[in-house]
C-alpha positions in Angstrom: -6.6 -4.3 -8.8 -5.5 -3.8 -5.1 -6.2 -0.5 -3.1 -5.8 0.3 0.3 -8.8 0.6 2.0 -8.5 4.1 3.9 -8.1 5.7 0.5 -11.6 4.3 -0.2 -12.8 6.6 2.3 -14.0 10.1 0.8 -14.3 8.8 -2.7 -17.2 10.2 -4.6 -19.6 7.5 -5.9 -21.3 8.1 -9.6 -24.3 6.7 -11.0 -23.5 5.5 -14.1 -27.2 5.4 -15.4 -27.9 9.5 -14.6 -24.2 10.1 -14.8 -24.3 12.3 -11.8 -22.4 11.8 -7.9 -24.9 9.5 -5.5 -22.6 10.1 -2.5 -19.0 9.5 -0.7 -18.0 6.7 1.2 -18.0 7.4 4.9 -17.0 3.9 6.1 -16.5 0.3 5.1 -18.1 -3.1 6.5 -15.6 -5.7 7.2 -16.7 -9.5 7.6 -13.9 -10.5 9.8 -14.7 -14.2 9.4 -14.2 -14.5 5.9 -11.3 -11.6 5.9 -13.2 -9.5 3.1 -15.1 -6.3 2.7 -18.7 -6.8 1.9 -20.2 -3.0 1.6 -19.9 0.5 2.4 -21.1 3.2 4.1 -22.5 5.9 2.0 -23.3 9.6 2.6 -25.6 11.9 0.7 -23.8 14.5 -0.6 -26.7 16.6 0.0 -27.7 15.8 3.2 -24.9 15.1 5.7 -26.9 12.4 8.5 -28.5 10.8 5.2 -26.7 7.8 4.8 -26.9 4.5 3.0 -25.1 1.3 2.3 -23.8 0.3 -1.1 -23.2 -3.9 -0.9 -20.0 -4.7 -2.9 -21.2 -7.0 -5.1 -23.7 -4.0 -6.6 -20.2 -1.9 -7.1 -19.5 -1.8 -10.9 -15.8 -0.3 -10.3 -13.1 1.0 -7.9 -10.4 2.9 -8.7 -8.4 5.3 -6.6 -10.3 8.6 -8.0 -14.1 7.1 -8.1 -16.8 4.4 -7.5 -19.1 3.4 -10.0 -22.8 1.7 -9.7 -24.9 1.3 -12.0 -27.8 3.2 -10.3 -29.1 4.7 -7.3 -31.6 1.9 -6.8 -28.6 -0.2 -5.6 -28.0 1.3 -2.4 -30.0 0.2 0.4 -31.3 1.3 4.0 -29.4 -0.1 6.9 -32.8 -2.1 7.6 -33.0 -3.2 4.1 -29.6 -5.6 4.7 -30.0 -8.1 6.7 -27.1 -9.6 5.3 -25.0 -7.4 7.2 -26.9 -6.6 10.1 -24.1 -8.0 12.9 -21.8 -6.0 11.3 -23.6 -3.1 10.7 -24.3 -2.7 14.0 -21.0 -3.1 15.2 -18.6 -2.5 12.4 -15.7 -4.1 13.0 -12.3 -1.9 13.0 -8.9 -3.9 12.8 -6.7 0.0 13.4 -5.0 -0.6 16.1 -5.2 -4.1 16.9 -2.1 -5.8 18.2 -1.0 -8.5 15.6 0.6 -11.7 17.7 2.1 -14.9 17.2 0.9 -17.7 18.7 3.8 -17.7 21.0 2.9 -14.3 22.0 5.2 -12.6 19.7 4.2 -9.2 18.8 4.7 -7.8 15.2 3.0 -4.6 15.2 0.0 -2.8 15.2 -2.6 -2.7 12.6 -3.0 0.6 10.7 -4.9 -0.2 7.5 -5.3 -3.1 5.1 -5.5 -3.5 1.2 -8.3 -5.1 -0.7 -8.7 -6.9 -4.4 -11.4 -4.2 -5.7 -12.7 -7.2 -7.7 -13.7 -9.7 -4.6 -13.2 -8.0 -1.9 -10.6 -9.9 -0.4 -8.1 -8.7 2.2 -4.9 -8.9 0.7 -2.6 -7.7 3.1 -2.7 -5.6 6.6 -1.0 -2.8 7.1 1.7 -1.8 9.7 1.9 1.3 11.7 5.0 3.1 10.9 7.3 5.3 13.0 7.8 8.7 12.4 11.0 7.7 10.7 9.7 5.0 8.4 7.0 7.3 7.5 9.5 9.7 5.9 11.0 6.5 3.8 9.0 5.3 0.2 8.7 1.7 1.5 5.7 0.6 4.0 5.6 -3.3 6.1 2.5 -5.2 5.6 1.5 -8.9 6.6 0.5 -10.8 3.3 -3.2 -12.4 3.6 -2.3 -15.6 3.8 -0.8 -15.8 6.9 -4.0 -14.1 9.2 -5.4 -16.7 11.0 -7.3 -14.6 12.8 -8.7 -11.3 13.0 -11.1 -10.8 16.4 -12.1 -7.8 18.3 -8.8 -7.2 20.1 -6.5 -9.0 18.3 -5.1 -10.2 14.7 -3.8 -13.9 15.0 -0.8 -14.7 12.4 0.8 -17.8 11.9 3.9 -18.8 13.9 6.2 -18.8 10.3 4.7 -15.2 9.4 7.2 -12.2 9.1 6.6 -8.6 8.7 7.5 -8.0 4.9 8.2 -4.7 3.1 8.1 -2.9 -0.2 8.0 -0.3 -2.3 4.9 2.3 -2.1 3.0 2.0 -5.5 3.0 5.4 -7.6 -0.7 5.4 -7.4 -0.4 5.8 -3.6 1.4 9.1 -2.9 2.8 9.7 0.9 0.7 11.9 2.8 3.6 14.8 2.6 3.9 14.5 -1.2 0.2 15.0 -1.2 0.5 18.5 0.6 3.8 19.2 -1.2 1.7 19.2 -4.2 -1.0 20.8 -3.0 1.4 23.9 -1.8 2.8 24.0 -5.4 -0.8 24.4 -6.7 -1.9 27.0 -4.7 1.6 28.9 -5.0 1.1 28.3 -8.9 -2.5 30.1 -8.6 -1.1 32.8 -6.2 1.7 33.7 -8.8 -0.5 34.1 -11.6 -3.4 36.2 -9.9 -1.0 38.4 -8.4 -0.7 41.4 -11.0 2.8 42.1 -12.2 4.8 45.2 -12.2 4.8 48.2 -14.5 7.2 48.3 -16.9 7.7 51.8 -16.1 8.9 51.0 -12.8 11.7 47.9 -14.1 13.9 50.7 -14.9 14.4 52.7 -11.7 17.8 51.0 -10.9 19.4 51.9 -14.0 18.1 55.5 -14.1 20.0 55.7 -10.3 22.9 53.8 -11.2 23.3 56.5 -13.9 22.7 59.4 -11.6 25.6 57.9 -8.7 28.3 56.7 -11.3 27.9 53.9 -9.1 27.2 49.9 -9.1 23.8 49.9 -7.2 22.9 47.1 -5.3 19.3 46.3 -5.4 19.8 44.9 -1.9 21.5 47.6 -0.1 18.9 50.6 0.3 22.4 53.2 0.3 23.2 55.3 -2.5 26.4 56.9 -2.6 27.3 59.7 -5.1 30.3 61.1 -6.8 30.7 64.2 -4.0 29.7 62.4 -1.0 32.2 59.2 -2.3 35.1 61.7 -2.6 34.7 63.4 1.3 34.3 59.8 2.4 37.5 58.9 1.0 39.1 61.9 2.3 37.8 60.9 5.8 39.2 57.4 5.9 42.8 58.6 5.1 42.8 60.8 7.8 41.8 58.3 9.8 44.9 56.4 8.8 
């Protein structure tokens, strides 16, 4: 399965052995040379500053909702994971890097990347979108096959690389859609919690209509009774 790396951040990690949460993803570590995700930085859900390393090879499953591992024993302290020592000391970050061809052609700036959840390999690099583009359901990217070098200050792609466009998967809702769904849920909870009007108050409009002999508008505060209405019509005739 392919997943956007940004969507991994904040995901809860569960232990299958204990059937409990053992932390949340705070960051990820890349191996730029191999163009792959090698480990995740996991924060303790009880102690914010207590963080551990979760090697990707020890991950049982990754989805948009959760990450699973066999047991908490797979979590390592930073000094217990020498394989990624150089990346942990100075984590590479591709976000914001310029994407260039060898002739200097600028294709855009990296916004995020997607990975294959089975191998950890980068499958594509997403480009930053303008405000107008962010409102659309499409996103732009460079396929991993066209990426030659991921450096500390730029990303080099092949001369025949082109920016591709693709429909955002339904499993990756836009930020605007997520906010709208949260708003609708909150409004629904508010309406359910709000006390309903008493039945005896719902008939007030009908009673007033009966007394006035006129059609009563729920939007207008003024009520004209027959006697007042007769004098009002006489005044209008005299003015003419």
